[in-house]
C-alpha positions in Angstrom: -38.4 -18.5 -2.4 -39.2 -17.2 1.1 -35.9 -15.3 1.4 -36.6 -13.5 -1.8 -38.4 -10.1 -1.4 -40.1 -8.7 -4.5 -40.0 -5.0 -5.0 -42.6 -3.3 -7.1 -42.1 0.2 -5.9 -40.8 3.6 -7.0 -38.5 5.3 -4.5 -37.5 8.9 -4.8 -35.1 10.2 -2.3 -32.8 13.1 -1.8 -30.1 12.5 0.7 -28.1 15.3 2.1 -25.0 14.5 4.0 -21.6 15.8 4.9 -18.3 14.0 5.1 -15.7 14.9 7.7 -12.1 14.0 7.0 -8.8 14.6 8.5 -7.5 16.3 5.6 -8.0 17.1 1.9 -5.9 16.3 -1.1 -6.2 17.9 -4.5 -7.5 16.1 -7.6 -4.6 14.5 -9.0 -5.8 14.9 -12.5 -3.9 13.1 -15.2 -1.1 12.1 -13.0 -3.5 9.7 -11.3 -3.2 7.3 -14.3 0.6 7.0 -14.0 2.6 4.8 -11.7 5.9 6.7 -12.6 5.9 10.1 -14.4 8.3 13.0 -14.8 7.4 16.3 -16.3 11.0 17.0 -17.4 13.6 14.3 -17.4 14.7 11.0 -18.9 13.5 7.6 -17.7 16.1 4.8 -17.7 16.1 1.3 -16.6 19.0 -1.2 -15.9 18.4 -4.9 -15.3 15.2 -6.9 -15.0 12.7 -4.4 -13.6 9.1 -5.7 -13.5 6.8 -2.7 -14.0 3.0 -3.0 -13.6 1.4 0.3 -14.5 1.6 3.3 -16.8 4.9 5.2 -17.2 5.6 8.5 -19.0 7.8 11.5 -19.5 6.9 14.7 -21.0 10.6 15.7 -21.9 13.4 13.2 -22.1 14.5 9.8 -23.5 13.0 6.5 -22.5 15.3 3.5 -22.5 15.9 0.2 -20.8 12.6 -1.8 -21.7 13.7 -4.4 -22.6 15.4 -5.8 -20.6 12.8 -4.4 -18.2 9.3 -5.7 -18.5 6.3 -3.3 -18.6 2.7 -4.4 -18.2 1.1 -1.1 -19.0 1.2 1.9 -21.3 4.2 4.1 -22.2 3.7 7.7 -22.9 6.4 9.8 -24.3 5.9 13.6 -25.1 2.2 13.2 -26.2 -0.9 15.1 -25.4 -1.5 13.1 -22.1 2.0 13.9 -20.7 1.6 17.5 -21.5 -1.7 17.6 -19.3 0.0 15.4 -16.7 2.9 17.9 -16.4 0.5 20.8 -15.7 -1.2 18.6 -13.1 2.1 17.4 -11.5 3.2 21.0 -10.9 -0.3 22.0 -9.6 -0.4 19.2 -7.1 3.2 19.9 -5.9 2.3 23.4 -5.4 -0.7 22.3 -3.3 1.4 20.2 -1.0 4.0 23.0 -0.8 1.3 25.4 0.6 -0.2 22.8 2.9 -0.2 23.6 6.6 2.2 21.4 8.6 0.4 20.1 11.8 3.4 18.3 13.3 7.2 18.9 12.8 9.1 15.7 13.0 12.9 15.0 13.0 14.8 14.5 9.8 15.7 11.0 10.7 12.6 8.7 10.1 12.3 5.0 10.8 14.1 2.9 13.5 10.6 1.3 14.4 8.9 4.7 14.3 5.1 4.8 14.4 3.0 7.7 12.9 -0.7 8.3 13.4 -2.8 10.0 10.6 -2.0 13.6 10.1 0.1 16.2 8.2 3.9 16.0 9.1 6.9 17.9 7.9 10.6 17.9 8.4 12.7 21.0 8.3 15.6 19.7 6.2 16.8 16.8 4.0 15.8 13.5 5.5 16.6 9.8 5.7 14.5 6.7 6.5 16.2 3.7 8.0 14.8 0.4 9.4 11.0 0.4 9.9 8.4 3.2 9.6 4.9 2.1 10.5 1.8 4.2 9.5 -1.0 3.3 11.9 -4.5 3.9 10.4 -6.1 3.4 13.9 -9.0 1.5 12.5 -9.9 4.2 10.1 -9.8 3.1 6.3 -9.9 6.8 5.3 -7.0 7.7 7.5 -4.7 10.1 5.6 -1.0 10.7 5.9 0.9 13.6 4.4 4.7 13.7 5.0 6.5 16.8 3.6 10.3 16.6 3.3 12.1 19.9 3.0 15.1 18.7 1.1 16.3 15.4 -0.5 15.1 12.1 1.0 16.7 8.8 0.9 16.2 5.3 2.6 18.7 3.1 3.9 19.3 -0.5 2.8 16.3 -2.8 3.5 14.2 0.0 4.9 10.5 -0.5 4.9 7.3 1.6 5.1 4.4 -0.7 6.4 0.7 0.1 7.0 -1.3 -1.3 9.8 -4.9 -1.0 11.3 -6.7 -0.1 8.2 -4.2 2.4 6.7 -4.3 2.4 2.9 -1.4 3.2 0.5 -3.8 5.2 -1.6 -4.1 7.7 1.4 -0.3 8.1 1.9 1.2 11.2 0.3 4.9 12.2 0.3 6.3 15.6 -1.0 10.0 15.8 -1.4 11.6 19.1 -2.2 14.6 17.5 -3.9 15.9 14.2 -5.0 14.5 10.9 -3.7 16.6 7.7 -3.4 15.0 4.4 -2.6 17.8 2.3 -1.1 18.8 -1.2 -2.0 16.3 -3.9 -1.2 13.9 -1.3 0.4 10.1 -1.2 0.1 8.1 2.0 -0.1 4.5 2.9 -0.8 2.1 5.9 -1.3 2.0 8.7 -3.8 5.3 10.5 -3.9 5.8 13.8 -5.7 9.4 15.1 -5.9 11.1 18.3 -7.1 14.1 16.4 -8.3 15.4 13.1 -9.6 13.9 9.8 -8.5 16.3 6.8 -8.1 15.2 3.3 -7.3 18.2 1.3 -6.3 19.0 -2.4 -6.7 16.2 -4.7 -5.8 14.1 -2.0 -4.2 10.2 -2.4 -4.5 7.6 0.3 -4.8 3.8 0.4 -4.8 1.8 3.5 -5.7 2.9 6.5 -7.7 6.2 8.3 -8.1 6.0 11.7 -9.8 8.8 14.2 -10.5 8.1 17.7 -11.5 11.8 18.3 -12.6 14.1 15.4 -12.7 15.1 12.1 -14.3 14.0 8.7 -13.1 16.1 5.7 -12.8 15.3 2.1 -12.2 17.5 -0.8 -11.4 16.2 -4.5 -11.0 13.1 -3.1 -9.2 9.6 -4.4 -8.7 7.2 -1.6 -9.3 3.4 -1.7 -9.3 0.3 0.5 -9.1 -2.0 0.5 -6.1 -3.3 -3.1 -5.6 -3.0 -6.2 -7.7 -5.7 -6.0 -10.5 -6.1 -8.8 -12.9 -8.5 -9.4 -15.8 -8.7 -13.0 -17.2 -10.1 -13.2 -20.8 -10.9 -16.5 -22.5 -12.6 -17.4 -25.8 -15.0 -20.3 -25.9 -12.3 -22.9 -27.0 -9.5 -21.6 -24.6 -9.4 -23.0 -21.1 -5.8 -22.1 -20.0 -6.3 -21.1 -16.3 -2.7 -19.5 -16.2 -3.8 -16.9 -18.9 -4.0 -14.0 -16.4 -3.5 -10.5 -17.9 -3.7 -6.9 -17.0 -5.9 -5.7 -19.8 -9.5 -6.9 -20.6 -8.4 -7.5 -24.2 -5.8 -10.0 -23.1 -2.8 -7.8 -23.7 -0.2 -6.8 -21.1 -1.0 -3.5 -19.2 -3.5 -2.1 -16.8 -5.4 0.4 -18.9 -9.0 -0.3 -18.0 -10.3 1.2 -21.3 -10.8 -1.1 -24.3 -13.1 -3.0 -26.6 -13.6 -6.7 -26.4 -14.1 -8.8 -29.5 -17.0 -11.2 -29.9 -17.3 -14.5 -28.0 -15.2 -13.8 -25.0 -15.8 -14.3 -21.3 -14.2 -11.9 -18.8 -13.4 -12.6 -15.1 -12.4 -9.7 -13.0 -10.3 -10.7 -9.9 -8.7 -8.3 -7.6 -6.8 -8.9 -4.4 -6.7 -5.3 -3.3 -9.7 -3.3 -2.2 -10.9 -1.6 -5.3 -10.7 -0.8 -9.0 -12.2 2.1 -10.8 -13.5 2.4 -14.4 -13.1 5.9 -15.7 -13.6 5.2 -19.4 -15.8 3.5 -21.9 -15.7 -0.3 -21.8 -17.3 -1.8 -24.8 -18.0 -5.7 -24.9 -18.5 -7.6 -28.0 -22.0 -8.8 -29.0 -21.5 -12.2 -27.5 -19.2 -11.2 -24.6 -20.0 -11.0 -20.9 -18.4 -10.4 -17.6 -18.2 -12.3 -14.4 -17.2 -10.0 -11.5 -15.1 -11.7 -8.9 -14.5 -15.3 -8.2 -16.6 -16.0 -5.1 -13.4 -16.2 -3.0 -11.7 -12.8 -3.0 -13.4 -9.6 -1.6 -13.3 -7.1 -4.5 -14.9 -3.8 -5.4 -15.3 -2.5 -8.9 -16.6 1.1 -9.4 -18.0 2.5 -12.7 -17.4 6.2 -12.2 -19.5 9.3 -13.3 -19.2 10.0 -17.0 -18.0 6.4 -17.6 -19.9 3.9 -19.7 -20.2 0.1 -19.5 -21.7 -1.2 -22.8 -22.4 -4.9 -22.5 -23.6 -7.5 -20.0 -22.3 -8.1 -16.5 -23.6 -11.6 -16.3 -22.8 -12.4 -12.7 -21.6 -10.4 -9.7 -20.2 -13.2 -7.6 -20.2 -13.6 -3.9 -17.9 -11.2 -1.9 -17.8 -8.8 -5.0 -19.1 -5.3 -4.8 -20.2 -3.3 -7.9 -20.6 0.5 -7.3 -22.4 2.3 -10.1 -21.9 6.0 -10.4 -22.3 6.3 -14.1 -25.1 7.9 -16.2 -25.8 4.7 -18.1 -26.4 1.7 -15.9 -24.9 -1.5 -17.1 -27.1 -4.5 -18.0 -27.0 -6.9 -15.0 -28.1 -10.5 -14.9 -27.6 -11.8 -11.3 -25.9 -10.8 -8.1 -25.2 -13.7 -5.8 -26.4 -13.8 -2.2 -23.4 -12.2 -0.5 -22.5 -9.7 -3.3 -23.4 -6.1 -3.0 -24.6 -3.7 -5.8 -24.5 0.1 -4.7 -26.3 2.7 -6.9 -24.6 5.8 -5.7 -24.7 8.4 -8.6 -25.2 12.0 -7.7 -28.5 12.6 -9.6 -31.3 10.5 -10.9 -30.7 6.9 -11.4 -32.6 3.8 -12.6 -32.2 0.7 -10.6 -32.4 -2.2 -13.1 -34.6 -5.2 -12.5 -32.5 -8.2 -11.6 -31.9 -10.7 -8.7 -29.7 -8.9 -6.1 -27.8 -10.2 -3.2 -27.4 -7.0 -1.1 -28.6 -3.7 -2.5 -27.5 -0.3 -1.4 -29.2 2.9 -2.5 -27.5 6.2 -1.8 -26.4 9.5 -3.4 -28.6 12.4 -4.0 -31.3 12.4 -6.5 -34.3 10.2 -7.4 -33.7 6.4 -7.4 -36.2 4.3 -9.3 -36.7 0.7 -8.5 -38.4 -1.2 -11.3 -40.9 -4.0 -11.3 -39.6 -7.6 -11.0 -36.6 -6.7 -9.0 -35.7 -9.4 -6.4 -33.4 -8.9 -3.4 -32.2 -12.0 -1.6 -30.1 -10.1 0.9 -30.4 -6.8 2.6 -31.6 -3.5 1.3 -30.0 -0.4 2.6 -31.1 3.1 1.8 -28.7 5.7 2.9 
């Protein structure tokens, strides 16, 4: 094919670069894996709460599921919650010491707009009506809002994001109790020094962490960042409604697991990204199709993670970012797909048919014989 470019070269590159951001946030550590977590306090639910994500307490009872429904892991006073408690206190202390760039009033909302930056209030605060966080076209725009006291939202209040703002870059520190009012919607990573209460029919996307306080839920819709779905089928199963959160077909959103033989896995995500931090083992006759040629998705295999098995196809509009020491076995990446090799350190680029190929990160990158690229090659 004329559009196919054959690469029979070895490329070694060392790329030095700096990244300038508006602010820095700490490594969240083990709390990054939780949607709701308390270091010390009970977790209770009343009513038909739908919870997508991992939930845990290091000290306290856990009740109300069922009738609430959890698609994720429950951790109660185990080794993970012990480590998460330490991380929660560390992260809270970090935000406590963070310099405030702009002091705002204690009454938020009422069609208020905030640009990226670090904000603080001097006392207990409320949010009523609409609060808009404007990313101003920067997908890395960061918002830190520190509340020096309790924080509550009025009925049907909303936090919305525009112009590239991402909920993964929104952080709230509350020095006291947090109450999410009836039918309100809220987003970001919230870390409170007090109880967290989600009132009737309120909805939340992100993380809610308490360093010292109980957490109560009541007919809520709670989910982790984005909507991540894995579909697994056996050769004889064709039920297209069988969408699940774990790659082994069970409810949950834990990306670690082992597939049995003779399974096909589709990964579909409506949000911008998913990250694999653990070992993913496919059965001997299993393979993965990344994306569905309709939705734009990105899947990252992080440093120190492993993908053992075959990624058969990276579909159009899908992006696979490989930062791991072991490079997954790849078959084909379609024309408008993107594969990015971005490990810090030496990395082998496997010989396959690529759509678009990006090579970045420091270290030697080796492109092997019989590698074909149908799209663009970018070396950064």
